[in-house]
C-alpha positions as CSV (number, residue, x, y, z in Angstrom):
1,M,232.4,395.1,43.9
2,S,231.5,394.8,40.2
3,A,229.0,392.3,39.0
4,S,231.6,390.4,37.0
5,T,233.9,390.1,40.1
6,E,231.0,388.9,42.2
7,K,230.1,386.3,39.5
8,K,233.6,385.0,39.4
9,L,233.7,384.6,43.2
10,R,230.4,382.7,43.2
11,Q,231.7,380.4,40.4
12,A,235.0,379.8,42.3
13,A,233.0,379.0,45.5
14,R,230.8,376.5,43.5
15,E,233.9,374.9,42.0
16,A,235.5,374.7,45.5
17,G,232.3,373.1,46.9
18,T,232.2,370.7,43.9
19,D,235.9,369.7,44.5
20,K,235.2,369.0,48.2
21,R,232.2,366.9,47.3
22,T,234.1,365.1,44.7
23,L,237.0,364.4,47.1
24,A,234.5,363.1,49.7
25,M,232.8,360.8,47.2
26,E,236.2,359.5,46.0
27,K,237.2,358.9,49.6
28,E,234.0,357.1,50.3
29,A,234.3,355.0,47.1
30,K,237.9,354.0,48.1
31,E,236.7,353.0,51.6
32,K,233.9,350.9,50.2
33,A,236.4,349.2,47.8
34,R,238.8,348.5,50.7
35,Q,235.9,347.0,52.8
36,K,234.8,344.9,49.8
37,R,238.4,343.6,49.4
38,R,238.6,342.8,53.1
39,W,235.2,341.0,53.0
40,T,236.3,339.0,50.0
41,L,239.6,338.0,51.5
42,G,237.9,337.1,54.8
43,T,235.3,335.0,53.0
44,I,238.0,333.2,51.0
45,A,240.0,332.5,54.2
46,V,236.9,331.2,56.0
47,V,235.9,329.0,53.1
48,L,239.5,327.6,52.9
49,L,239.6,327.0,56.6
50,I,236.2,325.2,56.6
51,A,237.3,323.1,53.6
52,F,240.7,322.2,55.2
53,T,238.8,321.1,58.3
54,L,236.0,319.2,56.7
55,I,237.7,317.5,53.8
56,P,239.3,314.7,56.0
57,V,235.9,314.1,57.7
58,F,234.1,314.0,54.3
59,W,236.7,311.6,53.0
60,M,236.3,309.4,56.1
61,V,232.6,309.2,55.7
62,I,232.7,308.5,52.0
63,S,235.4,305.8,52.4
64,A,233.4,304.1,55.2
65,L,230.7,303.5,52.6
66,K,233.1,301.9,50.1
67,P,234.1,298.3,49.8
68,E,237.6,297.6,51.1
69,A,239.0,297.2,47.5
70,D,237.7,300.6,46.4
71,I,239.4,302.4,49.3
72,W,242.8,301.5,47.9
73,E,242.2,302.7,44.4
74,T,245.2,304.5,42.8
75,V,243.0,307.5,42.1
76,P,240.6,308.0,45.0
77,R,237.0,308.7,44.2
78,W,235.1,311.3,46.1
79,I,231.9,309.8,45.0
80,P,231.9,306.0,45.6
81,K,230.9,303.9,42.6
82,R,229.6,301.2,45.0
83,V,228.0,301.9,48.4
84,T,228.0,299.3,51.1
85,A,227.1,299.1,54.8
86,E,229.3,296.1,55.6
87,N,231.9,298.3,57.3
88,F,229.3,299.7,59.7
89,V,228.0,296.1,60.4
90,W,231.6,295.1,61.2
91,A,232.1,298.1,63.5
92,F,229.1,297.0,65.7
93,G,229.8,293.3,65.4
94,P,231.7,290.8,67.6
95,Y,234.7,290.7,65.3
96,S,235.6,294.3,65.9
97,S,236.2,296.0,69.2
98,N,232.4,296.0,69.7
99,I,232.1,299.8,70.1
100,V,228.7,299.8,71.8
101,P,230.1,299.4,75.4
102,L,232.8,302.0,74.7
103,L,230.3,304.4,73.3
104,I,228.2,304.0,76.5
105,N,231.3,304.6,78.7
106,S,232.2,307.8,76.8
107,L,228.6,309.0,76.9
108,I,228.2,308.5,80.7
109,T,231.6,310.0,81.4
110,S,231.1,313.0,79.2
111,A,227.5,313.6,80.4
112,V,228.4,313.4,84.1
113,T,231.4,315.7,83.6
114,A,229.2,318.2,81.7
115,L,226.5,318.2,84.4
116,I,229.0,318.6,87.3
117,T,230.7,321.4,85.4
118,A,227.4,323.1,84.9
119,L,226.6,322.9,88.6
120,F,229.9,324.4,89.7
121,A,230.0,326.9,86.9
122,S,226.6,328.3,87.6
123,T,226.9,328.6,91.4
124,S,230.6,329.5,91.7
125,G,230.4,331.8,88.7
126,Y,227.5,333.6,90.2
127,I,229.3,334.1,93.5
128,L,232.5,335.2,91.8
129,G,230.8,337.6,89.4
130,K,228.3,339.2,91.8
131,F,229.8,339.2,95.3
132,K,232.8,340.8,96.9
133,F,234.8,338.7,99.3
134,P,238.5,338.7,100.6
135,G,240.8,337.0,98.1
136,K,238.5,337.3,95.1
137,K,241.3,338.5,92.8
138,L,243.6,335.8,94.0
139,F,241.0,333.1,93.5
140,T,240.4,334.4,89.9
141,M,244.1,334.3,89.2
142,L,244.4,330.8,90.5
143,I,241.6,329.7,88.2
144,I,243.4,331.0,85.2
145,L,246.8,329.6,86.4
146,S,245.3,326.2,86.9
147,Q,245.0,325.8,83.2
148,L,248.8,326.1,82.7
149,F,249.3,322.7,84.5
150,Q,247.4,320.2,82.4
151,G,248.2,317.2,80.2
152,P,251.4,315.1,80.6
153,I,252.6,317.3,83.5
154,L,249.9,315.9,85.8
155,M,249.7,312.4,84.3
156,T,251.9,310.7,86.9
157,P,250.4,312.5,90.0
158,W,246.9,311.7,88.8
159,Y,247.8,308.0,88.3
160,R,249.3,307.8,91.7
161,L,246.3,309.4,93.3
162,A,243.9,307.1,91.4
163,M,245.9,304.1,92.6
164,N,245.8,305.3,96.2
165,W,242.0,305.9,96.0
166,G,241.3,302.6,94.3
167,I,239.7,304.2,91.2
168,V,242.0,303.1,88.5
169,N,240.1,301.7,85.5
170,T,236.9,303.4,86.5
171,R,234.8,306.1,85.0
172,T,235.1,308.0,88.3
173,A,238.8,308.7,87.8
174,L,238.1,310.1,84.3
175,I,235.3,312.3,85.6
176,L,237.5,313.8,88.3
177,I,240.3,314.5,85.9
178,Y,238.1,316.1,83.3
179,G,236.4,318.2,86.0
180,T,239.8,319.8,86.9
181,V,240.0,321.1,83.4
182,T,236.3,322.0,82.6
183,I,235.2,323.4,86.0
184,P,237.8,326.3,86.2
185,I,237.1,327.3,82.6
186,G,233.3,327.1,83.3
187,V,233.5,329.2,86.4
188,W,235.6,331.8,84.7
189,L,233.2,332.1,81.7
190,M,230.2,332.2,83.9
191,S,231.6,334.9,86.2
192,G,232.3,337.0,83.1
193,F,228.7,336.6,82.0
194,M,227.4,337.5,85.4
195,H,229.1,340.9,85.1
196,T,226.8,341.6,82.1
197,I,223.6,341.1,84.1
198,P,222.4,344.4,85.5
199,N,222.6,344.6,89.3
200,E,219.2,346.4,89.3
201,L,217.5,343.1,88.6
202,E,218.8,341.5,91.7
203,E,218.2,344.6,93.8
204,A,214.6,344.7,92.6
205,A,214.1,341.0,93.5
206,L,215.7,341.5,97.0
207,I,213.4,344.5,97.6
208,D,210.4,342.3,96.8
209,G,211.5,339.9,99.5
210,C,213.4,337.3,97.4
211,G,216.4,335.7,98.9
212,H,219.7,335.2,97.1
213,F,218.9,331.6,96.3
214,H,215.4,332.4,94.9
215,T,216.9,335.3,92.9
216,F,219.5,333.0,91.5
217,R,217.1,330.3,90.6
218,S,214.3,332.5,89.2
219,I,216.2,335.4,87.5
220,I,219.9,334.7,87.1
221,L,219.7,331.1,85.8
222,P,217.1,331.8,83.0
223,L,219.2,334.7,81.8
224,S,222.3,332.4,81.8
225,V,221.0,329.6,79.6
226,S,223.1,330.5,76.6
227,S,226.3,330.6,78.6
228,L,225.5,327.5,80.5
229,V,224.7,325.5,77.4
230,S,228.0,326.6,75.8
231,I,229.8,325.4,79.0
232,V,228.0,322.1,79.0
233,L,228.8,321.5,75.4
234,Y,232.5,322.4,75.9
235,A,232.8,320.0,78.9
236,F,231.1,317.2,77.0
237,I,233.2,317.6,73.9
238,L,236.5,317.8,75.9
239,S,235.6,314.7,77.8
240,W,234.4,312.9,74.6
241,N,237.6,313.6,72.7
242,D,240.1,312.8,75.5
243,Y,242.6,310.1,74.7
244,Q,245.7,310.4,76.9
245,Y,244.0,310.2,80.3
246,A,241.7,307.4,79.3
247,L,244.6,305.5,77.8
248,I,246.6,305.6,81.0
249,L,243.8,305.1,83.5
250,T,241.5,302.6,81.8
251,S,242.2,299.1,80.5
252,S,239.0,297.1,80.3
253,A,235.7,297.5,78.6
254,K,234.0,298.6,81.8
255,A,235.7,302.0,81.7
256,K,237.6,302.3,78.4
257,T,236.3,305.1,76.2
258,I,235.6,305.1,72.5
259,Q,238.8,307.1,71.7
260,V,241.0,304.5,73.2
261,G,239.0,301.7,71.6
262,L,239.4,303.4,68.2
263,A,243.2,303.7,68.6
264,Q,243.5,300.1,69.6
265,L,241.3,299.0,66.7
266,M,243.7,300.8,64.3
267,E,246.6,298.9,65.8
268,S,244.9,295.5,65.6
269,S,242.9,295.8,62.4
270,G,244.5,298.7,60.5
271,K,246.4,296.4,58.1
272,H,243.4,294.5,56.8
273,N,240.2,296.5,57.4
274,W,240.5,300.2,57.0
275,G,236.9,300.3,55.9
276,G,235.7,299.1,59.3
277,I,238.0,301.5,61.1
278,L,236.7,304.5,59.1
279,A,233.2,303.4,59.8
280,T,234.0,303.3,63.5
281,G,235.5,306.8,63.2
282,T,232.3,308.0,61.5
283,V,230.1,306.6,64.2
284,V,232.3,308.4,66.8
285,V,232.3,311.8,65.0
286,V,228.7,312.1,63.8
287,P,226.9,312.4,67.1
288,V,229.2,315.2,68.4
289,V,229.1,317.1,65.1
290,S,225.3,316.8,65.1
291,L,225.0,318.0,68.6
292,F,227.3,321.0,67.9
293,A,225.3,321.9,64.8
294,I,222.0,321.9,66.8
295,I,223.2,324.2,69.6
296,Q,226.0,326.2,68.0
297,K,223.9,329.4,68.4
298,Y,224.0,329.0,72.2
299,L,227.7,328.1,72.1
300,I,228.7,331.2,70.2
301,Q,226.4,333.5,72.3
302,G,227.6,332.0,75.6
303,L,231.4,332.1,74.8
304,T,231.1,335.7,73.5
305,A,229.2,336.8,76.6
306,G,231.6,335.2,79.0
307,A,234.6,336.7,77.2
308,V,233.4,340.3,77.2
309,K,234.2,341.1,80.9
310,G,236.0,338.0,82.0
C-alpha cells in the first residue's frame, strides 16, 4: 500500500469519526432542547394550575378586608384602597352565625376521625402488609371496592341507621360516617408502605427476642411516621370539608359543622353582607391551608410510599 493511499484512508477514518461525533453531539443537543421544552411547558402548566386554584382564595381574603361598598366596585381592586377588620368582627359576633361553636364541632369531629383512622390504618395496614392469612386478597379487594359506594348512594341508609341508633344530630354519627371513607383508604396506603420496609428488620428483632407488638411499636411505627402523618392529614381535611353528610345528619349548634354554618350564612345574609361571609370563609380556610403548608413534606412522602406497592 502506497503512502498516499494510506494517508487517504487515515483521513477518511478521521472524517468518519468526526461525522459520528458530530451526529452524537447534534442528537444530544436536540434531546436537551426537547427536555428544556418539556420542562418549560410543565412549569407553565403548574404555574397556571396554581394560579387557577389560588386566585379565588386570594380574592376572598382580599375582599374580606374591604368595606362592603368596595366589594361591589364596577372594576374590582386586587389591592384594597381601604382595609378594615369589621367583617371579621361580624363573623365572630352574635349577629352572624357565631362560628366559634361550629369551628369547635368541626375541629373535634375532624380530629377524632383522624386519630381513629390512624389507629386502624397503622395496625390493620401492618397486618395486611406483613402477614399472610386466608382471604387476604379478597379483603384487599373489598377495601378498594368499598370506595365505590360513597356519597349520595349511602345517604338514606346512613340516616336510617343513625335514627335507629339514636345518634342523629350528634358528632358521633359524623365520625362513624367519615371513618367508613378514611379508614379503608388509610389501611390500603399503610399496607402498601409496609411492603417497602425490609423483612430483615423484623426478623432481626424477633431473633433478639422481641414480640410482634414490641417490633411494631419500636421499629415499624417510627419508620411509618411520614405515611401515618399523611393519612392523618387526609382524614382531617376530608372530615373538615364535608358538607353533605353534616347537612343531613345535624341541625343544631351542638353538632353542626362550620361548612353547614357557612352555607346557611350565605342563604340568610348573602344579600346584604358579603364581606362578613367572605371573612367567615377566610377563617374556615386559613387553618387548613396553614396545616397543609406545615406538613406537606410528610404528606407527599407518605402518599408516594403508600402508592408504590399498594
